[in-house]
N, C-alpha and C positions, 0 to 999 in steps of 0.2 A: 587651478586650485579648487579643491572640493568645497562645495557649499555646505556649511554646517547649519543644522536646524536649531532654532531657538528652544524647542521643547525637549524634555527628556522622554525616553520611551515609556510606554505604559505596560510593558511586559510584566506578567506576574512571575516569570522565571528569573532566577538569579543570573547575573552575568557569569560566563565561564564556559567550560568545555562540557559538551554532552555527547552521548553515544547511543546508537540504536541498539537496544537490548536484543540479543540473539542467544538462545541457550548454549550453542557450542562455544560462544565467546565468554561465557559466564566467569570462568576462572581468570581469564586475562583482564576482564573488566574489573573484577574484584581487586586486582593488583594496583589499579589506578587510585592514587590518593588525591587527584585533582578534579574529579568529576563533580559538576554542579547539578546535573539532571540526566535522566535517561528517557528514551522514547520507545514505546512498544507499538507494534502494528495492532491496532484495536481489534481487528478480526481474529487475531491469534490468542486473545485473552478470553478465558472462560470466566464470566463474572460470578459463577456459582462454585468455583473451585479455589482452593488456597493458592496464593502466589508462590513462586519458587523462593525458597529460603535465600538463595544466593542473590536474588533480586531485592528482597526486602531488607537484607542486611546492608545493602549499599546506603540506605537511609538518605536518599536524595529524592527530589520531586520526580514523579513519573507522568509522562505525557502520552496519552493514547493518540495514535496517528492513524486516521481512517483512510481506507483505500477503496471502499465499496459503496459508499452512500450515493454516489452519482449526483452531487450537488448541481452540476451543470446540465443535468438531463431535464428535458421539457416535460417529463411525466412526474406525477406526485412522488415524493420520497416514500420509500418502502417503510411502512410503520414498524414492522418487526426489526428491521435493521436499525432504525432510529432508536427504538427502545433499548436494543442491546447496546448500542453505542453509548447511550446515556448511562446504562448500568455499569459498563466498563469504566467510564469516567468516575463514577461513584466508588467502584471497587478499588481503583487506584488512588483515590483521594487526590485526583489530578487538579492542579492549579489552572490548567489550560488544556484544551483539546485542539486537534488540528485535522484538516482534511484538504481536499484539492479543488481548485477551480477547474473542474473537468467532469466528464461523464463516462460511465462504464457500461451502460446498457441503453437500449432503445427498442421499442416495439416488442418487449419480452425477450430480446436476444442479448446475451452477454457479449461484450467486446473482448473480454479477457484481460484488459488492462486499461489504464487511464487514457482517455482521448481528449484533445483540446476542444474547447467550445469556440464558435465563431466570435470574434470581438465586435459584436454588433449591439445596438441598443436593445434589440429583442432578447438576445442571449444574456445581456447584462441584467435585464429585468427578471428573467427566469432564475438566474443564479442568485440574485438578491432575494427573490421571494423564497427560494429554498433555504438560503442562509438564515433568513428571519424565522422560518418555520423550525429549523433545527435549533437555533439559538433560544427560542421560546421554551424548548424542552430542557435546556442545559442550565446548570447553576454556576457555571464557570465560563470565561471567555472562549471564543472560537477563533482560530487562525486558519486562513486558507493559503495554500501553496500555489505558486506559479508552476504548472506542470511541464514536464519534458514533452517534446513533440517533434516528430519527423516531418509532419505535414502541417499545412495551414489551410484554413477555409478561404475560398476565393472572394468572399464578400465582406472581409474585415472593414470596419468603419473606424476603429480606434487602434492606436498602437498599444503594446502590452502594458506600458507604464500608466497610460491614461485609463485603460480598462481597470486595472487594479486600484488606481486612485479613486475612480468614481465608485467602484464597488465598496471600498472602505468608507467613503463619504456617505453613501446611501444607507449602509447597513450598520456602521460602527464596528464591523468585523476587523480583526487584526490580520496581519500578513505574516506568512512564513516564506521568507525569501530563500529559495533554493539557488545558490550561486552556481552549482553545476548545471542546473537546468537553464540558467541564464547563459552560461557558456555554450550550451547546446544551441540556443537560439542565435547566438553570435555566429557559430559555425554553419548551422543548417539554414538560417533565414536572413543572415546579414544584419541582425539587430546591433545597434550602436550601444555598447555597454555603458559608456560614459553618460549618454543622454538618458538611458534607462535609470541608472543609479542616481542621477541628479534630479529626476522627476518624481520618483516614488515618495510617498509620505513616510519618512523614516520614523516619525513619532508613532506610527501604527505597526511597525515591525516588531513582532514578538520574539522571533529567533531566526537563525540562519541554518541552512542545510549545506553540506558539501558531500560529494560522493564521487566515486570513480566511474570511468566510462571507457569506451573504446570507439575508434573510428573504423567504419566498414563501409565500403562503397561510396566513399566521399562524405558520409554522414556521421555525425557524432551520436552514439547511443549511450544513454544514461543507464548503465548496466548494474550499478551497485555491486559489481563483481570484480572490479579491477582497482588498482591503486589510484588515488586522486592525482590527476595530472598537474604538472607544474603550472600550466596555464590557468587552471581552476584556482590553485593557491594564490597566484598573482592577482586574479580577479577578486578573490576574497580580501586580499590586502587593500585593493582599490575600494572595495565595498565598505569596509569598516572605516576607511578614511572619511566617509560621509557622515560619521557619527562621532561626537566627542566623548569617547569612552568605549569600553568593551561591551559587546552584546553576547547573549547566549548563542553558542555556535555548536552544531552537532554533526558528527560524522556518521553516515549511513554505510553499512557494509552487510550485504545480505547473503551472498553465495561466494563460492571459491574463496573461502576464508583463508587468510594468510597465516603463516607461522606467528607465534605470539610476539616475537621480537619485531617482526615487520609491522604487526598491528600497532604496537606501542610507538614505533617510529612514525607511523602515519598519523596517529593521534598527536604526537609531539609536533609534527609539521603543521597540522591544523592549528594547534595552540599558538605557535609562533606567528603564523600568517594572520590569525585573528587578533593578535596583540593581547593575548590572555595571560599577562604576567601577574604575579601575585600582587604587585603594587597597584597596577591599574584596576584589578578586580576589587581590591580592598577599597580603593577610592570610589569606585562606581557603586559598591554596596552602601557605603556611607552616604553618598549623595542620594541614592535611591530611597534610603530610609528617611532622610530628611524631606525629600520631595513627597513621599507617600504620606508622611505625617502632616505636612502642610496641605496636601490635597484632601486628606480626610477631614481636616478641620474646616475646610471651605466647601466640602461636598463635591469637589471636582475630581477629575481623574477616572471616573467610571467609564465603562465601555458601553455606549448606548446600544440598546437592542440586543445585548447578549449578557449571559451570566445572571439573569434575573429569574428565569423560569416563568415569567409573567406571560399571560396569553397562551398557556399550554394548549397545543392542539388546535388553535383557532386560525392560524395563519393560512394553512393550505386551503381549507374550505372557503373561508371568507374571501381570500384574495382571488381565488379562481372563480368564485361565483360572481364577483364584481368586475370582471374583466370587460374593458371596452371592446366593441366588435373588432376594431383594428388590431388591438392587442391579442385577441383570441385568434385572429387570422395569422398574426405573426407567430404565435405559439404553435399553431398547426403546421406552418411552413418550417419552423425550426425542428419540430418533431419529425416531419417527413425527411428533412435533410439528415438528421441524426440516424434515422432508421436506414436510409440509403447508404450512409457511410459505414455503419456497423455491418450491413449485409455485404458491402464491397470487401470488407476486411475479414469477414468470417465465412461467408457463403460463396465467395468468388464472383459476386455480381460485378458488372462493369463499374468503373469509377463514376461517382456522381458528377454532374456537369460542373466544370471549372476546376476540378481537382487534377493535379498532375499524376499521370498514370504511374510514373516511376516512384513517386512518394507513397502512393497507395500500396504498391507492391512491396516497397521497403518496410512500411508499417505492418503490413500483413505478415511478412517474414519475421519481423521483430516480435510480434504478438505470439506467433507459433513458437519462437525460440524461448520466449519468456515462459510459456506453458511447459515447454520441455525442461527448462532449468529447474522449475519447481518440482516436477516429477523426479528429476535426478536427485534433488535434495532429499525428498521424502521417501523415495522408492529406490534406494541405491542398487539393490540386487536386480530389480527389473531393468534399471538403466544400464546394467552390465551385459544385457543381452546383445549378441553380435548384431551390428547394423541398427542399433537403437535410434541413432539420430535421424537417419533417413526414414526408417520405419515409422517413427513417431510423427515426423513431418507429413508423411503420406496420410496418416490417420487424422491428424489435426486439420488437414486441408479440407476434409468433408465434415468433421465433427465440430459443431459450435461449442465454444468454451462454456463450461458450467462449473465443475469442481475438479480438483486434482484427482480425486478418486475416479471420476468419470473418465478423465483422460487416461489414467493408468489402466483402468478396466478395459477401455476400448482397445488400447494397444495390446493388452494381454490376450484379448479375444482374437485379434487378428494374427497374433504371432505365438499362439499357445505352444505349438510344437517345438518352439525354440527356447521356451522358458526352462530354467533349471529349478531344482528344488528350492533354492534360496528365493527365487522370484515368486514361486507358487506359495511359499510360506508367507511371504509378505502379503499376498492377496488374502490368505486365510486369516492372518492376524488382523488385517484391516476390517474384514467382515465381522470379526468378533469383538471389535473395540467397544469399550464402554459397557460390557456385560460381565457379571461375576461368573456366570455359567455359560458355556458355549461348547458346541461340537461342530466341527467343520471338516470337510474332506474334499480332496481334489483328485480326479481320476484322469488318466491320459486322454487327451482329446476333448476334455470338457473343462469349463471354468469352475471355480470353487462352488460347492454347495455348503450352506451354512444354516444351522439351527441354533437359535439363541434363546436364552431364558434367564431368570423367570420373567414373566410379564410380556414375553414376545408374542406377536401374533403373525409372524412372518417366517416363511421358509424360503431361502434364496436358492434356487436351483440353477445350475449351470447347463449350458448346451450350446448348440450352434448359434442361437440367437442371443446368447449372453444371459446375464442375471440382472435382476432388479437391483437398484442401488440400495445399500443398507441404510438404516436410520442414521448411522454415524458417518454417512458419506461426506458431510460437510467438513469433517475434521481432516485437515490437510496434513496431519502429522502422524500417520500410522507408524507403529513400532516394528522395525525390521526384525525378523527371526528366521531360524532354519539354516540348514547347510546341506550341500550335496550336489548331485548332478541331475540332469534331465532323467525322467523315467516314470516309475509307476505310482501307485497309490500313495497319497500323502494325507494324514489325518492330524488335526489339531484339536486339543482338548484344553479348555480354560476352566480352572477350578479355584475356589477360594483357598487361600493359604499355599496351595501347590503352585499356582501360576499357570504358565503355558507349557504344554507338552506337545512337541511336534514329532509325530511318529511317521516314518515313511520308509519305503524300500528304494534303493538308489536307482534301480533300473539299469539300462544298458548304456546310458550316457550319450 
């Protein structure tokens, strides 16, 4: 029998179904009349640009979900990333923001995706410090997610439920429980799901995630590109039994998007598994309103250490300056371990002591495949180049991950003689993104050259050594254009009112 908690959740989200907002799914999402909220990848939102009309017309709460802050990293949070994250939350008028109990870089090297932190007291202290630092900048609560992981650190001191519980107790942070990631821990690491679900502080759970995945090499991969497995839906049913009433529950689907009918069927399956009927949601909303009213009258129910904006910018400097020598040594050891792990995964260094070689190799392959899938999504013509999968893997094996542009550019440089006009046009369009005036050209045997204006101070020249990354290289959504075969000169002109003109001769193919 599941143990029911005496307190109600303090989630600022309404109970009900949520979905990860992705532009290709906009029409299908608009057809849903039962959405309670949506979630957006924070790094995909430009806080200085208008939001898509299809998104704002949903008229539901919007939650920015960060994937790049590296809260679990032992180095200070990147100020520019934090500032942008805060601005995105303000732009969305978000009631809540979320990130991961993970790290994505160490020693100046990007891992390319989320990596688990060791479940040690030292890592807990670092994660808590970074959460406090971020929370001091926010005016809304923060929730952190249990990440997916193919590997584990050899020196874990706490189980995953105890680690998350202590994190919530120390910082007041809320939790985003990813049920699919929990299923991954069950398959990959032998986690007991019943013990985990019975131990976590459900009163701190802000919302739930579910997503699809795939098994490869005996390991479960959280792909967000496959249907939600029946086992994950069953685990979701078990999870919600631990709380007396419906919770906010969101489906993530990032790539390999299904037909609309299948997408709706998957959302309906999540709705049923999470017990999100109209009657239960109506009752939960009424209870939440009365609970909130009572809490407001008594001054209770606030999230300690988050959503206040107090102490802005003070946590990082003060906390680090006042470290005890033993804590400083532990931080240094954690940083060294994280650097060694990132280098093993991106530079091909040997596995750090205590790590299983097969898990390092599986994680390394998964990181490369993740990078490839993002390039496929944003550079479809480039991805249609014959032998793209193997060719990209060979390039990514020696190229540390930075941006999708860098990955696409490196692949194009190594395989230029195989690129057709479609692929070269994509490169030209990406070079000129974000400018009203631009002239770009591509010649056989050379990468694109691009002159942009007004206000530009850069000419990007192609050649055997490649070109500099354009100022818009951070933008992972270049607009595809062009058509044709491999061959000769290709010229792109971008003009106000006229738009893009791609001029080229077909060549001999």
